[in-house]
C-alpha positions in Angstrom: 83.6 129.0 62.4 84.9 126.2 64.5 87.8 123.9 63.6 86.4 120.4 63.4 88.6 117.3 63.1 87.0 116.6 59.7 88.1 120.1 58.6 91.6 119.6 59.9 91.9 116.2 58.3 90.8 117.3 54.9 93.4 120.1 54.7 96.1 117.8 56.1 95.4 115.2 53.5 95.8 117.9 50.8 99.3 118.6 52.1 100.3 114.9 52.4 98.9 113.3 49.3 101.7 114.3 46.8 104.5 114.0 49.3 104.3 110.7 51.2 104.8 107.6 49.1 102.5 105.4 51.2 99.4 107.3 52.2 98.7 107.6 55.9 95.4 106.3 57.1 93.0 108.4 59.1 94.1 107.1 62.5 97.7 107.9 61.7 96.8 111.4 60.7 94.7 111.9 63.9 97.7 110.7 66.0 99.9 113.3 64.2 97.3 116.0 65.0 97.2 114.9 68.7 101.0 115.1 68.9 100.8 118.7 67.8 98.1 119.3 70.5 100.4 117.9 73.1 103.4 119.7 71.8 101.5 123.0 72.1 100.3 122.2 75.6 103.8 121.3 76.7 105.3 124.6 75.4 102.8 127.3 76.1 99.6 128.3 77.9 96.8 128.9 75.3 94.1 131.6 75.8 91.3 129.4 74.4 91.9 126.9 77.2 91.5 129.5 80.0 88.7 128.6 82.4 87.2 130.1 85.6 85.7 128.0 88.5 84.3 129.1 91.9 85.4 127.3 95.1 84.9 127.7 98.8 87.8 129.1 100.8 87.7 128.3 104.6 89.5 130.7 106.8 92.9 129.4 108.1 92.4 126.2 106.1 95.3 126.4 103.7 95.3 123.2 101.6 92.8 122.3 98.9 93.0 119.3 96.5 92.4 120.6 93.0 90.6 117.3 92.1 88.8 116.5 95.4 88.0 119.9 96.9 87.7 122.0 93.8 86.5 119.3 91.4 89.1 120.2 88.8 90.9 117.4 87.0 92.2 119.6 84.1 94.3 122.3 85.8 97.5 122.8 83.8 98.6 126.2 85.2 97.0 128.7 87.5 96.6 132.2 86.1 95.0 133.9 89.1 93.0 133.6 92.2 90.4 136.3 92.7 87.6 137.4 95.0 84.6 138.2 92.8 83.4 140.7 95.3 86.7 142.6 95.6 88.2 143.8 92.4 91.4 144.8 94.2 92.3 141.4 95.6 95.8 140.3 94.5 97.5 137.0 95.5 101.2 136.6 95.6 102.3 133.6 93.6 104.8 131.9 95.8 107.1 128.9 95.7 106.3 126.0 98.1 108.9 126.9 100.6 107.8 130.5 100.9 104.1 129.8 101.4 105.0 127.1 104.0 106.9 129.8 105.9 104.0 132.3 105.6 101.6 129.7 107.0 103.9 128.7 109.9 104.3 132.4 110.8 100.5 133.1 110.6 101.0 135.9 108.1 98.0 138.0 107.3 98.3 138.4 103.5 97.1 137.0 100.2 99.3 134.2 98.8 99.0 131.0 96.8 101.1 128.1 95.5 100.5 124.6 94.1 102.3 121.7 95.7 102.4 118.1 94.4 101.7 115.7 97.2 100.7 112.1 97.4 100.1 112.0 93.6 97.7 115.0 94.0 98.0 118.7 93.2 97.3 120.8 96.3 96.4 124.5 96.1 98.0 126.2 99.2 96.4 129.5 99.8 96.2 132.3 102.4 93.5 134.9 102.3 93.3 137.7 104.8 89.7 138.8 104.1 88.0 135.4 104.7 84.7 134.9 106.4 83.9 133.8 110.0 85.7 131.0 111.7 83.9 130.0 114.9 85.9 128.1 117.5 83.3 125.8 118.9 85.8 124.2 121.4 89.5 124.8 121.7 89.6 121.5 123.6 92.0 122.9 126.1 89.7 122.4 129.1 87.0 119.8 129.8 84.8 122.5 131.4 85.3 125.3 128.9 81.9 126.2 127.3 80.1 123.3 128.9 81.4 120.0 130.1 83.0 117.3 127.8 82.8 113.6 128.8 83.3 110.2 127.3 80.2 108.7 125.7 79.3 106.0 128.3 77.6 103.9 125.6 80.8 103.8 123.6 84.4 102.4 124.0 85.9 105.7 125.0 87.4 106.0 128.5 89.6 108.2 130.7 89.0 111.5 128.8 91.5 114.1 129.9 93.4 117.2 128.7 96.8 116.6 127.2 99.1 119.6 127.3 102.0 117.8 125.7 100.6 117.0 122.2 98.1 119.3 120.4 97.5 121.2 117.2 96.4 124.5 118.6 95.9 126.4 121.8 97.4 124.8 124.9 96.2 121.3 124.8 94.0 118.6 123.3 91.4 116.0 124.5 93.0 112.6 125.0 91.2 109.3 125.7 91.6 105.5 125.3 89.6 103.0 123.4 88.6 100.0 125.5 86.7 97.6 123.3 85.4 95.6 126.3 83.5 98.6 127.7 80.6 98.3 125.3 79.1 96.2 122.5 79.0 99.2 120.3 81.8 99.6 117.7 82.6 103.2 118.2 84.4 105.6 120.6 82.8 109.0 121.3 83.2 112.1 123.3 80.4 114.6 123.8 79.3 117.9 125.3 75.6 118.1 126.3 75.9 121.4 128.1 77.6 123.4 125.4 77.1 127.2 125.7 74.3 127.7 123.2 75.5 128.8 119.7 73.3 130.6 117.2 74.3 128.9 113.9 71.2 129.7 111.9 73.3 131.7 109.4 75.6 128.7 109.0 72.9 126.2 108.1 73.6 124.1 105.1 76.5 126.4 104.2 79.2 125.9 106.8 82.0 123.3 107.2 82.9 121.6 110.5 86.5 120.6 111.1 88.5 119.0 113.8 91.9 117.4 114.3 92.1 113.7 115.1 95.3 112.1 116.3 95.8 108.4 115.8 99.5 108.3 116.6 99.4 105.1 118.6 97.2 103.0 116.2 98.8 100.1 114.3 98.3 99.7 110.6 95.8 97.0 111.3 93.8 99.2 113.7 93.8 102.1 111.2 92.4 99.9 108.5 89.4 99.0 110.7 88.2 102.7 111.0 85.1 103.0 108.9 84.0 106.6 109.5 84.1 109.7 111.7 80.8 111.3 112.7 79.8 114.6 114.2 76.4 115.2 115.9 75.2 118.7 116.7 71.8 120.0 117.8 69.5 120.9 120.7 70.0 117.6 122.5 70.7 113.9 121.9 67.2 113.5 120.5 67.2 116.5 118.2 70.3 116.8 116.2 72.0 116.7 112.8 74.6 114.1 111.9 77.3 114.0 109.3 79.6 111.1 108.4 82.9 111.1 106.5 84.9 108.0 105.6 88.3 109.7 105.0 90.4 112.7 106.1 90.6 115.8 104.0 93.5 114.5 102.0 91.1 111.8 100.7 93.4 109.0 101.4 93.1 106.5 104.3 93.4 107.3 108.0 97.1 107.5 109.0 99.2 107.5 112.2 99.5 111.0 113.6 97.2 114.0 113.0 94.3 113.6 110.5 92.2 116.6 109.4 88.5 115.7 109.5 86.0 117.8 107.6 82.2 117.7 107.4 80.0 119.8 105.1 76.8 120.8 106.8 74.8 120.3 103.5 75.5 116.6 103.9 73.8 116.3 107.3 70.8 114.1 108.1 68.3 115.3 110.7 66.8 113.5 113.6 64.0 115.2 115.5 63.7 119.0 115.4 67.0 120.6 116.2 67.0 124.4 116.8 70.0 125.8 114.8 69.7 129.1 116.7 70.5 127.4 120.0 73.0 124.5 119.4 74.1 123.2 122.8 74.9 119.6 122.1 77.9 118.2 120.1 79.4 114.7 119.9 82.3 113.2 118.0 82.4 109.5 117.1 85.1 107.2 115.7 83.3 104.2 114.1 85.2 100.9 113.4 84.8 97.3 112.6 84.2 94.6 115.2 87.8 93.5 115.1 89.2 96.6 116.7 91.5 96.2 119.7 92.3 98.5 122.6 94.1 101.8 121.7 95.7 104.3 124.0 95.9 108.1 123.6 93.5 109.0 120.8 93.1 112.8 120.6 90.7 115.4 119.3 91.7 119.1 119.0 90.2 122.4 117.9 86.6 121.9 116.8 85.6 124.7 114.4 82.7 125.7 112.3 83.6 127.9 109.3 81.5 130.0 106.9 83.1 129.6 103.4 84.2 132.6 101.3 83.7 132.2 97.5 86.8 132.7 95.5 87.5 132.1 91.8 90.4 130.2 90.3 91.4 131.3 86.8 93.5 128.6 85.1 94.7 127.1 81.9 93.1 123.8 81.1 94.7 120.6 79.8 91.6 120.4 77.5 92.1 121.6 73.9 89.3 119.6 72.2 85.6 119.8 72.6 83.0 117.2 71.7 79.6 118.7 72.3 79.5 119.6 76.0 82.4 117.3 76.7 86.0 118.6 77.1 88.9 116.4 76.1 92.7 116.6 76.0 92.9 115.5 72.4 90.9 114.0 69.5 89.4 110.5 69.9 91.4 107.8 68.0 89.9 104.4 68.6 86.6 105.6 67.2 87.3 108.7 65.2 84.6 111.4 65.6 85.1 114.0 62.9 82.7 116.4 64.6 85.1 117.0 67.5 86.4 120.6 67.6 89.8 122.1 68.2 89.7 125.0 70.6 91.8 127.4 68.5 90.7 130.4 66.5 90.1 129.6 62.8 92.9 132.0 61.9 95.4 129.5 63.2 94.0 126.5 61.3 96.5 126.6 58.5 99.4 127.1 60.9 98.3 124.1 63.0 98.0 122.0 59.8 101.4 123.1 58.7 102.9 121.9 62.0 101.0 118.6 61.8 102.2 118.0 58.2 105.8 118.9 59.1 105.7 116.4 62.0 104.4 113.6 59.8 106.9 114.4 57.0 109.8 114.2 59.4 108.5 111.0 61.0 107.9 109.3 57.6 110.8 110.6 55.6 113.6 111.4 58.1 112.7 108.9 60.9 113.4 111.8 63.2 112.9 111.5 67.0 110.2 113.5 68.7 112.8 115.7 70.4 114.3 116.7 67.1 110.9 117.3 65.6 109.7 119.5 68.4 112.8 121.6 68.5 112.3 122.3 64.8 108.6 123.1 65.4 109.5 125.6 68.1 111.4 127.7 65.5 108.6 127.5 62.9 106.7 130.6 61.8 103.4 128.9 62.6 104.3 128.2 66.2 105.7 131.7 66.7 102.6 133.3 65.2 100.4 131.2 67.5 102.5 132.0 70.6 102.5 135.8 69.9 98.7 135.8 69.3 97.2 133.6 71.9 100.0 132.1 74.0 101.6 132.8 77.3 104.7 131.2 79.0 104.1 128.3 81.4 104.9 129.5 84.9 103.6 126.6 87.0 106.5 126.5 89.4 108.2 129.5 90.8 111.6 128.7 92.2 113.5 130.5 94.9 116.4 132.5 93.4 119.4 134.4 94.7 120.2 137.7 93.0 123.6 139.3 93.3 123.1 143.0 94.2 123.7 145.7 96.8 121.6 144.3 99.5 122.4 145.4 103.0 120.6 142.3 104.5 123.5 139.9 104.0 127.1 140.2 103.0 129.3 137.4 101.8 132.8 138.7 101.3 132.4 141.5 98.8 129.1 140.2 97.4 125.6 140.8 98.6 122.7 138.5 98.0 118.9 139.0 98.2 
């Protein structure tokens, strides 16, 4: 049997009718019920809110927006990351500092963390058993694996290797944007003699990525960038093209290095490209007509990556269901008494007791929420629910020092780990 809002409200009224001098209307009662939902969600992880979602992991690509990359807007606390094809995969749950160090050191291990960044939650992950990462061009030499050149129909000029500023390998491709060179509003570099790549197994699955450096652009110039494109195929008449309008952090283009990502499944096809013999690739920066000259734009490390499917197991912020729709709490503006609370029926009375106690204290004692919630944490109903279907919230793991007998470091007569 499910616990509907109508069911909860009926029982709650039975508890309030002889106790409160002025009867509470339905909206006030629903608000009290929602306060208990938020109280429970702030104190514990609840098993009925546990969910599983699949996502694509890209080898050596460590950062994934929970909302934009994984499509998850309801993640409260991550329980586990797992490989559905490897039952023995375990991921170390790290603090932000530790996983940043692992990434910088290139550690071959399984680790995860969640970092809040730019008003977004970023899953940071390392997986040692990922799929293939194909380095299409290290961009360390203009003649490695074919010859790279500026697109003469674009505004790109003076393409060269820069060994002073790069993201990987020993260099990057550097060029200038001279808007007087063409009437076309883009700057592009290309390789029409690329050593042929058999990407037939990558078709509609893989992700292309490259680093783009816009260090010397002004804010006004950055605002004029409309998109970044990749073309790949058999030649300039038979190719596939993909366009993105933002870097992988889903914000705007910024000064410095921007991570650009294209999903093959989003490609549009021109002619009849042969994916078993890809020997043409071009990268384009598109912008509005007001663009002015720019020096030292860079591309580095063009890769094509086969994704590895992983699963994220997490506790959701949703504790209410309305048909196929998940919600954080019950609707108030238009009360829908068919909405369901995602708790086992055996905890219905305990939940109602907590809601009644909250409303009693608000009405009779004018108590603050802090006082009320402290009292609720010591109630039998809360303890019974915690013991049965609850887990502690462990969203953030902090670095700690433990006094012990470590031989790694000595500080006077004390040792720390």
